[in-house]
N, CA, C, O and the ligand as a Tripos MOL2 file, in Angstrom:
@<TRIPOS>MOLECULE
protein
  245   243    62     0     0
PROTEIN
NO_CHARGES

@<TRIPOS>ATOM
      1 N           4.6720  -12.8890   -5.3980 N.3       1 MET1
      2 CA          3.2650  -12.4870   -5.2810 C.3       1 MET1
      3 C           3.1820  -11.1150   -4.6140 C.2       1 MET1
      4 O           3.9200  -10.8550   -3.6630 O.2       1 MET1
      5 N           2.3270  -10.2570   -5.0760 N.am      2 PRO2
      6 CA          2.2450   -8.9060   -4.5170 C.3       2 PRO2
      7 C           1.6250   -8.8870   -3.1230 C.2       2 PRO2
      8 O           0.8500   -9.7630   -2.7410 O.2       2 PRO2
      9 N           1.9990   -7.8620   -2.3960 N.am      3 ILE3
     10 CA          1.4430   -7.6750   -1.0530 C.3       3 ILE3
     11 C           0.4050   -6.5550   -1.1060 C.2       3 ILE3
     12 O           0.6780   -5.4520   -1.5790 O.2       3 ILE3
     13 N          -0.7760   -6.8640   -0.6160 N.am      4 PHE4
     14 CA         -1.8290   -5.8620   -0.5730 C.3       4 PHE4
     15 C          -2.0670   -5.4460    0.8690 C.2       4 PHE4
     16 O          -2.0140   -6.2640    1.7880 O.2       4 PHE4
     17 N          -2.3250   -4.1740    1.0440 N.am      5 GLU5
     18 CA         -2.4850   -3.6420    2.3900 C.3       5 GLU5
     19 C          -3.9190   -3.1820    2.6010 C.2       5 GLU5
     20 O          -4.5200   -2.5250    1.7510 O.2       5 GLU5
     21 N          -4.4360   -3.5440    3.7400 N.am      6 TYR6
     22 CA         -5.8000   -3.1830    4.1060 C.3       6 TYR6
     23 C          -5.7670   -2.4190    5.4200 C.2       6 TYR6
     24 O          -4.8740   -2.6120    6.2450 O.2       6 TYR6
     25 N          -6.7490   -1.5550    5.5980 N.am      7 GLN7
     26 CA         -6.8400   -0.8420    6.8640 C.3       7 GLN7
     27 C          -8.2660   -0.8940    7.3720 C.2       7 GLN7
     28 O          -9.2220   -0.6430    6.6390 O.2       7 GLN7
     29 N          -8.3820   -1.2280    8.6490 N.am      8 CYS8
     30 CA         -9.6910   -1.3110    9.2770 C.3       8 CYS8
     31 C         -10.2440    0.0870    9.5250 C.2       8 CYS8
     32 O          -9.5720    0.9390   10.1050 O.2       8 CYS8
     33 N         -11.4580    0.3060    9.0860 N.am      9 GLU9
     34 CA        -12.0790    1.6150    9.2960 C.3       9 GLU9
     35 C         -12.5380    1.7740   10.7400 C.2       9 GLU9
     36 O         -12.7990    2.8840   11.2030 O.2       9 GLU9
     37 N         -12.6290    0.6750   11.4270 N.am     10 HIS10
     38 CA        -13.1720    0.7100   12.7880 C.3      10 HIS10
     39 C         -12.0840    1.0280   13.8180 C.2      10 HIS10
     40 O         -12.2680    1.9020   14.6650 O.2      10 HIS10
     41 N         -10.9610    0.3250   13.7470 N.am     11 CYS11
     42 CA         -9.9200    0.5110   14.7550 C.3      11 CYS11
     43 C          -8.5930    0.9880   14.1690 C.2      11 CYS11
     44 O          -7.6570    1.2910   14.9080 O.2      11 CYS11
     45 N          -8.5160    1.0550   12.8300 N.am     12 GLY12
     46 CA         -7.3090    1.5720   12.2120 C.3      12 GLY12
     47 C          -6.2090    0.5430   12.0480 C.2      12 GLY12
     48 O          -5.1030    0.8710   11.6190 O.2      12 GLY12
     49 N          -6.5050   -0.6810   12.3820 N.am     13 GLN13
     50 CA         -5.5180   -1.7540   12.2410 C.3      13 GLN13
     51 C          -5.1750   -1.9720   10.7740 C.2      13 GLN13
     52 O          -6.0660   -2.0520    9.9290 O.2      13 GLN13
     53 N          -3.8940   -2.0670   10.4750 N.am     14 THR14
     54 CA         -3.4980   -2.3570    9.1030 C.3      14 THR14
     55 C          -3.1990   -3.8460    8.9630 C.2      14 THR14
     56 O          -2.6450   -4.4850    9.8570 O.2      14 THR14
     57 N          -3.5870   -4.3630    7.8140 N.am     15 VAL15
     58 CA         -3.4300   -5.7910    7.5520 C.3      15 VAL15
     59 C          -2.7210   -5.9490    6.2160 C.2      15 VAL15
     60 O          -3.1450   -5.3830    5.2090 O.2      15 VAL15
     61 N          -1.6510   -6.7130    6.2110 N.am     16 GLU16
     62 CA         -0.9610   -6.9850    4.9530 C.3      16 GLU16
     63 C          -1.2270   -8.4260    4.5500 C.2      16 GLU16
     64 O          -1.0590   -9.3610    5.3330 O.2      16 GLU16
     65 N          -1.6480   -8.5700    3.3040 N.am     17 LYS17
     66 CA         -1.9590   -9.9000    2.7960 C.3      17 LYS17
     67 C          -1.1770  -10.1540    1.5130 C.2      17 LYS17
     68 O          -1.1530   -9.3200    0.6080 O.2      17 LYS17
     69 N          -0.5520  -11.2960    1.4540 N.am     18 ILE18
     70 CA          0.0960  -11.6890    0.2020 C.3      18 ILE18
     71 C          -0.9250  -12.4720   -0.6090 C.2      18 ILE18
     72 O          -1.2870  -13.5990   -0.2700 O.2      18 ILE18
     73 N          -1.3830  -11.8370   -1.6970 N.am     19 GLN19
     74 CA         -2.4560  -12.4260   -2.4810 C.3      19 GLN19
     75 C          -2.1720  -12.2530   -3.9620 C.2      19 GLN19
     76 O          -1.5580  -11.2740   -4.3870 O.2      19 GLN19
     77 N          -2.6230  -13.2030   -4.7190 N.am     20 ARG20
     78 CA         -2.4720  -13.0830   -6.1670 C.3      20 ARG20
     79 C          -3.4700  -12.0780   -6.7290 C.2      20 ARG20
     80 O          -3.1650  -11.2960   -7.6300 O.2      20 ARG20
     81 N          -4.6670  -12.1290   -6.1660 N.am     21 ILE21
     82 CA         -5.7140  -11.2060   -6.5840 C.3      21 ILE21
     83 C          -6.2090  -10.4570   -5.3530 C.2      21 ILE21
     84 O          -6.5980  -11.0820   -4.3660 O.2      21 ILE21
     85 N          -6.2010   -9.1190   -5.3980 N.am     22 PRO22
     86 CA         -6.6180   -8.3510   -4.2260 C.3      22 PRO22
     87 C          -8.1170   -8.4590   -3.9730 C.2      22 PRO22
     88 O          -8.9170   -8.5320   -4.9050 O.2      22 PRO22
     89 N          -8.4750   -8.4670   -2.7080 N.am     23 LEU23
     90 CA         -9.8730   -8.4660   -2.3270 C.3      23 LEU23
     91 C         -10.2950   -7.0330   -2.0120 C.2      23 LEU23
     92 O          -9.4540   -6.1780   -1.7350 O.2      23 LEU23
     93 N         -11.5760   -6.7820   -2.0550 N.am     24 ALA24
     94 CA        -12.0670   -5.4570   -1.7190 C.3      24 ALA24
     95 C         -11.8910   -5.1800   -0.2300 C.2      24 ALA24
     96 O         -11.5960   -4.0600    0.1860 O.2      24 ALA24
     97 N         -12.0780   -6.2180    0.5440 N.am     25 GLU25
     98 CA        -11.9100   -6.0540    1.9810 C.3      25 GLU25
     99 C         -11.6440   -7.4100    2.6240 C.2      25 GLU25
    100 O         -12.0410   -8.4540    2.1060 O.2      25 GLU25
    101 N         -10.9650   -7.3650    3.7620 N.am     26 VAL26
    102 CA        -10.6650   -8.5840    4.5100 C.3      26 VAL26
    103 C         -11.1030   -8.3610    5.9610 C.2      26 VAL26
    104 O         -11.2200   -7.2150    6.3950 O.2      26 VAL26
    105 N         -11.3450   -9.4290    6.7100 N.am     27 PRO27
    106 CA        -11.7140   -9.2690    8.1030 C.3      27 PRO27
    107 C         -10.5390   -8.7580    8.9280 C.2      27 PRO27
    108 O          -9.4140   -9.2350    8.7870 O.2      27 PRO27
    109 N         -10.8130   -7.7850    9.7880 N.am     28 CYS28
    110 CA         -9.7810   -7.2240   10.6500 C.3      28 CYS28
    111 C          -9.4260   -8.2340   11.7420 C.2      28 CYS28
    112 O         -10.3130   -8.7550   12.4180 O.2      28 CYS28
    113 N          -8.1220   -8.5140   11.9190 N.am     29 PRO29
    114 CA         -7.7030   -9.4800   12.9380 C.3      29 PRO29
    115 C          -7.8730   -8.9510   14.3540 C.2      29 PRO29
    116 O          -7.8990   -9.7220   15.3140 O.2      29 PRO29
    117 N          -7.9880   -7.6410   14.4800 N.am     30 ALA30
    118 CA         -8.0610   -7.0460   15.8100 C.3      30 ALA30
    119 C          -9.4900   -6.9810   16.3420 C.2      30 ALA30
    120 O          -9.7450   -7.2850   17.5070 O.2      30 ALA30
    121 N         -10.4160   -6.5800   15.4740 N.am     31 CYS31
    122 CA        -11.7760   -6.3520   15.9620 C.3      31 CYS31
    123 C         -12.8260   -7.1290   15.1790 C.2      31 CYS31
    124 O         -13.9830   -7.1870   15.5950 O.2      31 CYS31
    125 N         -12.4430   -7.7250   14.0550 N.am     32 GLY32
    126 CA        -13.3660   -8.5490   13.3070 C.3      32 GLY32
    127 C         -14.2330   -7.7960   12.3200 C.2      32 GLY32
    128 O         -15.0420   -8.3900   11.6070 O.2      32 GLY32
    129 N         -14.0600   -6.4750   12.2830 N.am     33 LYS33
    130 CA        -14.7900   -5.6940   11.2890 C.3      33 LYS33
    131 C         -14.0920   -5.8190    9.9330 C.2      33 LYS33
    132 O         -13.0470   -6.4590    9.8160 O.2      33 LYS33
    133 N         -14.6820   -5.2030    8.9240 N.am     34 ASN34
    134 CA        -14.0820   -5.2610    7.6070 C.3      34 ASN34
    135 C         -12.9570   -4.2280    7.4720 C.2      34 ASN34
    136 O         -13.1140   -3.0640    7.8390 O.2      34 ASN34
    137 N         -11.8320   -4.6810    6.9410 N.am     35 ALA35
    138 CA        -10.7320   -3.7770    6.6180 C.3      35 ALA35
    139 C         -10.6830   -3.6290    5.1090 C.2      35 ALA35
    140 O         -10.6040   -4.6200    4.3830 O.2      35 ALA35
    141 N         -10.7280   -2.3940    4.6400 N.am     36 SER36
    142 CA        -10.7680   -2.1610    3.1980 C.3      36 SER36
    143 C          -9.3680   -1.9060    2.6640 C.2      36 SER36
    144 O          -8.4770   -1.4760    3.3960 O.2      36 SER36
    145 N          -9.1930   -2.1730    1.4000 N.am     37 ARG37
    146 CA         -7.8650   -2.1160    0.7980 C.3      37 ARG37
    147 C          -7.3960   -0.6710    0.6400 C.2      37 ARG37
    148 O          -8.1640    0.2170    0.2690 O.2      37 ARG37
    149 N          -6.1240   -0.4670    0.9310 N.am     38 THR38
    150 CA         -5.5120    0.8390    0.7390 C.3      38 THR38
    151 C          -4.4120    0.7020   -0.3100 C.2      38 THR38
    152 O          -4.0710   -0.4030   -0.7330 O.2      38 THR38
    153 N          -3.8770    1.8200   -0.7130 N.am     39 VAL39
    154 CA         -2.7630    1.7860   -1.6540 C.3      39 VAL39
    155 C          -1.5510    1.2040   -0.9450 C.2      39 VAL39
    156 O          -1.1920    1.6300    0.1530 O.2      39 VAL39
    157 N          -0.9390    0.2430   -1.5750 N.am     40 SER40
    158 CA          0.2010   -0.4300   -0.9630 C.3      40 SER40
    159 C           1.3780    0.5230   -0.8160 C.2      40 SER40
    160 O           1.8120    1.1480   -1.7830 O.2      40 SER40
    161 N           1.8860    0.6230    0.4050 N.am     41 LEU41
    162 CA          3.0240    1.4900    0.6550 C.3      41 LEU41
    163 C           4.3360    0.7480    0.4500 C.2      41 LEU41
    164 O           5.4110    1.3480    0.4560 O.2      41 LEU41
    165 N           4.2350   -0.5300    0.2740 N.am     42 THR42
    166 CA          5.4490   -1.3470    0.2110 C.3      42 THR42
    167 C           6.2880   -1.0080   -1.0160 C.2      42 THR42
    168 O           7.5000   -0.8240   -0.9110 O.2      42 THR42
    169 N           5.6460   -0.9270   -2.1720 N.am     43 SER43
    170 CA          6.3880   -0.6610   -3.3860 C.3      43 SER43
    171 C           6.6060    0.8330   -3.5930 C.2      43 SER43
    172 O           7.5990    1.2420   -4.1950 O.2      43 SER43
    173 N           5.6740    1.6520   -3.0910 N.am     44 ALA44
    174 CA          5.7580    3.0900   -3.3060 C.3      44 ALA44
    175 C           6.9430    3.6880   -2.5620 C.2      44 ALA44
    176 O           7.6390    4.5520   -3.0960 O.2      44 ALA44
    177 N           7.1770    3.2360   -1.3370 N.am     45 SER45
    178 CA          8.2450    3.8120   -0.5290 C.3      45 SER45
    179 C           9.6180    3.4050   -1.0520 C.2      45 SER45
    180 O          10.5960    4.1370   -0.8990 O.2      45 SER45
    181 N           9.6750    2.2470   -1.6630 N.am     46 VAL46
    182 CA         10.9500    1.7580   -2.1730 C.3      46 VAL46
    183 C          11.4020    2.5780   -3.3760 C.2      46 VAL46
    184 O          12.5890    2.8560   -3.5430 O.2      46 VAL46
    185 N          10.4310    2.9640   -4.2180 N.am     47 SER47
    186 CA         10.7730    3.6540   -5.4500 C.3      47 SER47
    187 C          11.0750    5.1350   -5.2230 C.2      47 SER47
    188 O          11.5970    5.8050   -6.1130 O.2      47 SER47
    189 N          10.7500    5.6470   -4.0360 N.am     48 THR48
    190 CA         11.0020    7.0540   -3.7610 C.3      48 THR48
    191 C          12.5050    7.3280   -3.6930 C.2      48 THR48
    192 O          13.2450    6.6110   -3.0190 O.2      48 THR48
    193 N          12.9400    8.3500   -4.3850 N.am     49 GLY49
    194 CA         14.3470    8.6920   -4.3610 C.3      49 GLY49
    195 C          15.1660    7.8510   -5.3070 C.2      49 GLY49
    196 O          16.3940    7.8150   -5.2170 O.2      49 GLY49
    197 N          14.5030    7.1870   -6.1980 N.am     50 GLY50
    198 CA         15.1960    6.3260   -7.1390 C.3      50 GLY50
    199 C          15.6160    7.0540   -8.4020 C.2      50 GLY50
    200 O          16.0290    6.4200   -9.3730 O.2      50 GLY50
    201 N          15.5170    8.3640   -8.4020 N.am     51 GLY51
    202 CA         15.9450    9.1320   -9.5680 C.3      51 GLY51
    203 C          14.8450    9.2990  -10.5840 C.2      51 GLY51
    204 O          15.1220    9.4720  -11.7710 O.2      51 GLY51
    205 N          13.5910    9.2510  -10.1420 N.am     52 CYS52
    206 CA         12.4780    9.3970  -11.0680 C.3      52 CYS52
    207 C          12.3450   10.8410  -11.5440 C.2      52 CYS52
    208 O          11.9700   11.0970  -12.6890 O.2      52 CYS52
    209 N          12.6560   11.7800  -10.6510 N.am     53 SER53
    210 CA         12.4970   13.1850  -10.9940 C.3      53 SER53
    211 C          13.8660   13.8560  -11.0590 C.2      53 SER53
    212 O          14.5700   13.9700  -10.0560 O.2      53 SER53
    213 N          14.2230   14.2940  -12.2580 N.am     54 ALA54
    214 CA         15.4840   15.0010  -12.3960 C.3      54 ALA54
    215 C          15.3030   16.4450  -11.9330 C.2      54 ALA54
    216 O          14.2370   17.0270  -12.1310 O.2      54 ALA54
    217 N          16.3290   17.0240  -11.3230 N.am     55 PRO55
    218 CA         16.2260   18.4150  -10.8790 C.3      55 PRO55
    219 C          16.0110   19.3570  -12.0500 C.2      55 PRO55
    220 O          16.5460   19.1460  -13.1390 O.2      55 PRO55
    221 N          15.2310   20.3880  -11.8180 N.am     56 ALA56
    222 CA         14.9550   21.3510  -12.8880 C.3      56 ALA56
    223 C          16.2440   22.0790  -13.2790 C.2      56 ALA56
    224 O          17.0240   22.5020  -12.4260 O.2      56 ALA56
    225 N          16.4400   22.2110  -14.5750 N.am     57 GLY57
    226 CA         17.5990   22.9340  -15.0380 C.3      57 GLY57
    227 C          18.8400   22.0700  -15.1550 C.2      57 GLY57
    228 O          19.9360   22.5890  -15.3680 O.2      57 GLY57
    229 N          18.6900   20.7910  -15.0210 N.am     58 SER58
    230 CA         19.8480   19.9190  -15.1330 C.3      58 SER58
    231 C          20.1250   19.5120  -16.5850 C.2      58 SER58
    232 O          21.0840   18.7960  -16.8750 O.2      58 SER58
    233 N          19.2700   19.9820  -17.4760 N.am     59 GLY59
    234 CA         19.4610   19.6550  -18.8830 C.3      59 GLY59
    235 C          19.0540   18.2400  -19.2220 C.2      59 GLY59
    236 O          19.4570   17.6830  -20.2430 O.2      59 GLY59
    237 N          18.2540   17.6770  -18.3510 N.am     60 PHE60
    238 CA         17.8590   16.2780  -18.5540 C.3      60 PHE60
    239 C          16.3920   16.1790  -18.9090 C.2      60 PHE60
    240 O          15.7430   15.1730  -18.6220 O.2      60 PHE60
    241 N          15.8720   17.2140  -19.5280 N.am     61 THR61
    242 CA         14.4440   17.2040  -19.8610 C.3      61 THR61
    243 C          14.2980   16.6370  -21.2490 C.2      61 THR61
    244 O          13.1810   16.5260  -21.7560 O.2      61 THR61
    245 ZN        -10.4170   -3.4160   13.3360 Zn       62 ZN62
@<TRIPOS>BOND
     1     1     2 1
     2     2     3 1
     3     3     4 2
     4     3     5 am
     5     5     6 1
     6     6     7 1
     7     7     8 2
     8     7     9 am
     9     9    10 1
    10    10    11 1
    11    11    12 2
    12    11    13 am
    13    13    14 1
    14    14    15 1
    15    15    16 2
    16    15    17 am
    17    17    18 1
    18    18    19 1
    19    19    20 2
    20    19    21 am
    21    21    22 1
    22    22    23 1
    23    23    24 2
    24    23    25 am
    25    25    26 1
    26    26    27 1
    27    27    28 2
    28    27    29 am
    29    29    30 1
    30    30    31 1
    31    31    32 2
    32    31    33 am
    33    33    34 1
    34    34    35 1
    35    35    36 2
    36    35    37 am
    37    37    38 1
    38    38    39 1
    39    39    40 2
    40    39    41 am
    41    41    42 1
    42    42    43 1
    43    43    44 2
    44    43    45 am
    45    45    46 1
    46    46    47 1
    47    47    48 2
    48    47    49 am
    49    49    50 1
    50    50    51 1
    51    51    52 2
    52    51    53 am
    53    53    54 1
    54    54    55 1
    55    55    56 2
    56    55    57 am
    57    57    58 1
    58    58    59 1
    59    59    60 2
    60    59    61 am
    61    61    62 1
    62    62    63 1
    63    63    64 2
    64    63    65 am
    65    65    66 1
    66    66    67 1
    67    67    68 2
    68    67    69 am
    69    69    70 1
    70    70    71 1
    71    71    72 2
    72    71    73 am
    73    73    74 1
    74    74    75 1
    75    75    76 2
    76    75    77 am
    77    77    78 1
    78    78    79 1
    79    79    80 2
    80    79    81 am
    81    81    82 1
    82    82    83 1
    83    83    84 2
    84    83    85 am
    85    85    86 1
    86    86    87 1
    87    87    88 2
    88    87    89 am
    89    89    90 1
    90    90    91 1
    91    91    92 2
    92    91    93 am
    93    93    94 1
    94    94    95 1
    95    95    96 2
    96    95    97 am
    97    97    98 1
    98    98    99 1
    99    99   100 2
   100    99   101 am
   101   101   102 1
   102   102   103 1
   103   103   104 2
   104   103   105 am
   105   105   106 1
   106   106   107 1
   107   107   108 2
   108   107   109 am
   109   109   110 1
   110   110   111 1
   111   111   112 2
   112   111   113 am
   113   113   114 1
   114   114   115 1
   115   115   116 2
   116   115   117 am
   117   117   118 1
   118   118   119 1
   119   119   120 2
   120   119   121 am
   121   121   122 1
   122   122   123 1
   123   123   124 2
   124   123   125 am
   125   125   126 1
   126   126   127 1
   127   127   128 2
   128   127   129 am
   129   129   130 1
   130   130   131 1
   131   131   132 2
   132   131   133 am
   133   133   134 1
   134   134   135 1
   135   135   136 2
   136   135   137 am
   137   137   138 1
   138   138   139 1
   139   139   140 2
   140   139   141 am
   141   141   142 1
   142   142   143 1
   143   143   144 2
   144   143   145 am
   145   145   146 1
   146   146   147 1
   147   147   148 2
   148   147   149 am
   149   149   150 1
   150   150   151 1
   151   151   152 2
   152   151   153 am
   153   153   154 1
   154   154   155 1
   155   155   156 2
   156   155   157 am
   157   157   158 1
   158   158   159 1
   159   159   160 2
   160   159   161 am
   161   161   162 1
   162   162   163 1
   163   163   164 2
   164   163   165 am
   165   165   166 1
   166   166   167 1
   167   167   168 2
   168   167   169 am
   169   169   170 1
   170   170   171 1
   171   171   172 2
   172   171   173 am
   173   173   174 1
   174   174   175 1
   175   175   176 2
   176   175   177 am
   177   177   178 1
   178   178   179 1
   179   179   180 2
   180   179   181 am
   181   181   182 1
   182   182   183 1
   183   183   184 2
   184   183   185 am
   185   185   186 1
   186   186   187 1
   187   187   188 2
   188   187   189 am
   189   189   190 1
   190   190   191 1
   191   191   192 2
   192   191   193 am
   193   193   194 1
   194   194   195 1
   195   195   196 2
   196   195   197 am
   197   197   198 1
   198   198   199 1
   199   199   200 2
   200   199   201 am
   201   201   202 1
   202   202   203 1
   203   203   204 2
   204   203   205 am
   205   205   206 1
   206   206   207 1
   207   207   208 2
   208   207   209 am
   209   209   210 1
   210   210   211 1
   211   211   212 2
   212   211   213 am
   213   213   214 1
   214   214   215 1
   215   215   216 2
   216   215   217 am
   217   217   218 1
   218   218   219 1
   219   219   220 2
   220   219   221 am
   221   221   222 1
   222   222   223 1
   223   223   224 2
   224   223   225 am
   225   225   226 1
   226   226   227 1
   227   227   228 2
   228   227   229 am
   229   229   230 1
   230   230   231 1
   231   231   232 2
   232   231   233 am
   233   233   234 1
   234   234   235 1
   235   235   236 2
   236   235   237 am
   237   237   238 1
   238   238   239 1
   239   239   240 2
   240   239   241 am
   241   241   242 1
   242   242   243 1
   243   243   244 2
@<TRIPOS>SUBSTRUCTURE
     1 MET1         2 RESIDUE 1 A MET
     2 PRO2         6 RESIDUE 1 A PRO
     3 ILE3        10 RESIDUE 1 A ILE
     4 PHE4        14 RESIDUE 1 A PHE
     5 GLU5        18 RESIDUE 1 A GLU
     6 TYR6        22 RESIDUE 1 A TYR
     7 GLN7        26 RESIDUE 1 A GLN
     8 CYS8        30 RESIDUE 1 A CYS
     9 GLU9        34 RESIDUE 1 A GLU
    10 HIS10       38 RESIDUE 1 A HIS
    11 CYS11       42 RESIDUE 1 A CYS
    12 GLY12       46 RESIDUE 1 A GLY
    13 GLN13       50 RESIDUE 1 A GLN
    14 THR14       54 RESIDUE 1 A THR
    15 VAL15       58 RESIDUE 1 A VAL
    16 GLU16       62 RESIDUE 1 A GLU
    17 LYS17       66 RESIDUE 1 A LYS
    18 ILE18       70 RESIDUE 1 A ILE
    19 GLN19       74 RESIDUE 1 A GLN
    20 ARG20       78 RESIDUE 1 A ARG
    21 ILE21       82 RESIDUE 1 A ILE
    22 PRO22       86 RESIDUE 1 A PRO
    23 LEU23       90 RESIDUE 1 A LEU
    24 ALA24       94 RESIDUE 1 A ALA
    25 GLU25       98 RESIDUE 1 A GLU
    26 VAL26      102 RESIDUE 1 A VAL
    27 PRO27      106 RESIDUE 1 A PRO
    28 CYS28      110 RESIDUE 1 A CYS
    29 PRO29      114 RESIDUE 1 A PRO
    30 ALA30      118 RESIDUE 1 A ALA
    31 CYS31      122 RESIDUE 1 A CYS
    32 GLY32      126 RESIDUE 1 A GLY
    33 LYS33      130 RESIDUE 1 A LYS
    34 ASN34      134 RESIDUE 1 A ASN
    35 ALA35      138 RESIDUE 1 A ALA
    36 SER36      142 RESIDUE 1 A SER
    37 ARG37      146 RESIDUE 1 A ARG
    38 THR38      150 RESIDUE 1 A THR
    39 VAL39      154 RESIDUE 1 A VAL
    40 SER40      158 RESIDUE 1 A SER
    41 LEU41      162 RESIDUE 1 A LEU
    42 THR42      166 RESIDUE 1 A THR
    43 SER43      170 RESIDUE 1 A SER
    44 ALA44      174 RESIDUE 1 A ALA
    45 SER45      178 RESIDUE 1 A SER
    46 VAL46      182 RESIDUE 1 A VAL
    47 SER47      186 RESIDUE 1 A SER
    48 THR48      190 RESIDUE 1 A THR
    49 GLY49      194 RESIDUE 1 A GLY
    50 GLY50      198 RESIDUE 1 A GLY
    51 GLY51      202 RESIDUE 1 A GLY
    52 CYS52      206 RESIDUE 1 A CYS
    53 SER53      210 RESIDUE 1 A SER
    54 ALA54      214 RESIDUE 1 A ALA
    55 PRO55      218 RESIDUE 1 A PRO
    56 ALA56      222 RESIDUE 1 A ALA
    57 GLY57      226 RESIDUE 1 A GLY
    58 SER58      230 RESIDUE 1 A SER
    59 GLY59      234 RESIDUE 1 A GLY
    60 PHE60      238 RESIDUE 1 A PHE
    61 THR61      242 RESIDUE 1 A THR
    62 ZN62       245 GROUP 0 **** ****
């Protein structure tokens, strides 16, 4: 199941939720305000440096 990340606009607390379907916002565990969904960094950081971009001039275009 994917992990969705939320960030509280009030206190900046980040919340990670394992959900099948992402919600627009979840209650912040720290202050109780609404935390809105952000782009998940979990999958993005893993794919960085995985060879997605070949160096220019390597003949791999
Ligand atoms: Zn908060």
